[in-house]
C-alpha positions in Angstrom: 8.4 -14.8 -4.6 8.2 -15.9 -8.2 6.8 -19.3 -9.0 8.0 -21.4 -12.0 4.5 -21.9 -13.4 2.4 -18.8 -14.4 -0.9 -19.9 -12.9 -0.5 -21.6 -9.6 -3.4 -21.8 -7.2 -0.9 -21.4 -4.3 -3.4 -20.8 -1.5 -6.9 -22.1 -0.9 -8.7 -21.5 2.3 -11.7 -23.7 2.4 -14.9 -22.4 3.8 -18.0 -23.0 1.6 -17.0 -25.1 -1.5 -20.0 -23.8 -3.4 -18.7 -20.2 -3.1 -15.2 -19.6 -4.4 -13.5 -16.2 -4.8 -10.6 -16.2 -7.2 -7.9 -13.6 -6.6 -6.2 -12.3 -9.7 -3.1 -10.3 -8.8 -1.4 -7.5 -10.5 1.7 -7.8 -12.6 3.9 -7.0 -9.7 1.3 -7.0 -6.9 1.0 -10.5 -5.4 -1.8 -11.8 -3.2 0.4 -11.3 -0.2 0.3 -7.5 -0.6 -2.1 -5.6 1.6 -5.1 -5.0 -0.6 -5.4 -8.6 -1.8 -4.5 -10.1 1.6 -7.1 -8.1 3.4 -9.7 -8.8 0.7 -9.0 -12.5 1.1 -9.5 -12.3 4.9 -12.8 -10.4 4.5 -14.1 -13.0 2.0 -13.0 -15.8 4.1 -14.8 -14.2 7.0 -18.0 -14.2 4.9 -17.7 -17.9 4.2 -16.0 -17.9 0.8 -13.4 -20.3 -0.2 -10.5 -18.2 -1.5 -8.2 -19.3 -4.3 -5.2 -17.1 -4.9 -3.4 -17.2 -8.3 0.3 -16.4 -8.3 1.6 -15.5 -11.6 4.3 -13.8 -13.6 3.2 -12.5 -17.0 5.5 -13.9 -19.7 5.6 -10.7 -21.7 5.7 -6.9 -21.3 3.5 -6.3 -24.4 0.2 -4.9 -23.0 -2.1 -6.6 -25.5 -0.3 -10.0 -25.0 -0.5 -9.5 -21.2 -4.2 -8.7 -21.5 -4.9 -11.9 -23.5 -2.7 -13.9 -21.1 -4.4 -12.7 -17.9 -7.8 -13.3 -19.4 -6.8 -16.8 -20.4 -5.4 -17.5 -16.9 -8.6 -16.2 -15.3 -10.8 -18.2 -17.7 -8.9 -21.4 -16.9 -9.3 -20.8 -13.2 -13.0 -20.2 -13.5 -13.5 -23.2 -15.7 -11.6 -25.4 -13.2 -14.1 -24.5 -10.5 -17.1 -26.6 -9.6 -18.6 -24.1 -7.2 -22.1 -22.8 -7.9 -20.9 -19.2 -7.2 -17.6 -17.6 -8.3 -16.4 -14.2 -7.4 -13.5 -12.5 -9.1 -11.1 -10.2 -7.2 -8.6 -8.5 -9.5 -5.8 -6.0 -9.1 -4.6 -4.0 -12.2 -3.4 -6.8 -14.5 -6.1 -9.0 -13.0 -8.8 -6.5 -14.3 -8.1 -7.8 -17.8 -10.6 -10.5 -16.6 -13.4 -8.0 -16.6 -14.8 -9.4 -19.9 -15.0 -12.8 -18.3 -17.0 -11.4 -15.4 -19.3 -9.6 -17.8 -20.0 -12.5 -20.1 -20.4 -15.1 -17.3 -22.4 -12.7 -15.0 -19.8 -13.1 -12.2 -19.6 -10.6 -9.3 -16.3 -8.9 -9.1 -14.1 -6.6 -7.0 -11.6 -4.7 -9.1 -8.7 -2.9 -7.5 -7.2 -0.2 -9.6 -9.0 -1.2 -12.8 -7.2 -0.3 -16.0 -9.7 2.4 -17.1 -7.5 3.5 -20.0 -8.2 0.2 -21.8 -11.3 0.0 -23.9 -11.7 -3.7 -23.4 -11.8 -3.3 -19.6 -14.1 -0.3 -19.7 -16.5 -2.0 -22.2 -16.7 -5.1 -20.0 -17.3 -3.0 -16.8 -20.1 -1.1 -18.7 -21.6 -4.5 -19.6 -21.4 -5.9 -16.0 -24.8 -7.0 -14.7 -23.6 -8.8 -11.5 -22.6 -6.9 -8.4 -19.3 -5.1 -9.2 -17.1 -2.9 -7.0 -14.3 -0.6 -8.3 -11.6 0.8 -6.0 -9.2 3.4 -7.3 -6.8 6.1 -6.3 -7.0 9.8 -7.3 -3.3 9.8 -8.0 -3.3 6.6 -10.0 -2.4 6.8 -13.7 -5.0 4.0 -14.5 -7.9 5.6 -12.7 -10.3 8.1 -14.3 -12.9 9.4 -11.8 -15.3 10.8 -14.5 -15.2 7.4 -16.3 -15.7 5.5 -13.0 -18.7 7.7 -12.3 -20.1 7.3 -15.9 -20.0 3.5 -15.5 -22.7 3.7 -12.8 -21.0 1.0 -10.7 -20.3 1.5 -7.0 -16.8 2.6 -6.4 -14.5 4.0 -3.8 -11.9 6.6 -4.8 -9.1 7.4 -2.5 -7.9 11.0 -3.0 -4.3 11.2 -4.0 -3.6 7.5 -3.7 -1.3 5.9 -6.2 -1.7 2.6 -8.2 -1.2 0.6 -4.9 -3.8 2.8 -3.2 -1.0 4.1 -1.1 0.7 7.3 -0.2 4.4 6.5 -0.3 5.4 9.6 1.7 2.6 9.1 4.3 2.4 5.6 5.8 -0.4 6.7 8.2 -2.6 7.9 5.4 -1.8 4.6 3.5 -2.9 2.6 6.6 -6.1 4.7 6.7 -6.7 3.9 3.1 -6.4 0.2 3.9 -9.0 0.6 6.6 -11.4 2.4 4.2 -10.9 -0.2 1.5 -11.3 -3.1 3.9 -14.6 -1.7 5.2 -15.9 -1.2 1.7 -15.0 -4.7 0.6 -16.6 -6.0 3.7 -19.8 -4.1 2.9 -19.8 -5.5 -0.6 -19.1 -9.0 0.5 -21.9 -8.9 3.1 -24.4 -8.0 0.4 -23.5 -10.8 -1.9 
């Protein structure tokens, strides 16, 4: 479902108003898709208020999309009055990694765009708890680089950019269980 405005906080599940997780979707991966839906449920279960952004990037130019996503994430963070903010981003949403690094915000990054120097540099500068989740068959994932960053990560062998196996729904479901467990462990430690 596309919304007329690019940055709509469509869903907010109140738990603790002093702890807000902001979900930053991918370019074509909405908060209703499995990875972000399950992350939301895990965070809600740990007492976080969850704000989901629903957006449609206004351009296909990669640098313009990066600037746009970072601006949307910055506006969402600046609109929050919570003492603690957690960023949860998928693909396009990982363009907010510089925001997390400069503001010392914890983050969960699904399929981070590790081919982008701005994302990698921000991840390397992260000092708050940060979790990376990627697929071994994902064009945006680089396991050596993920390892070099020194951040905790979960790599799912053979998984694509959605952390799925399109030809094997059972294996995809198993991936979702592994991801959900890892996000739960991360959230419990925050």
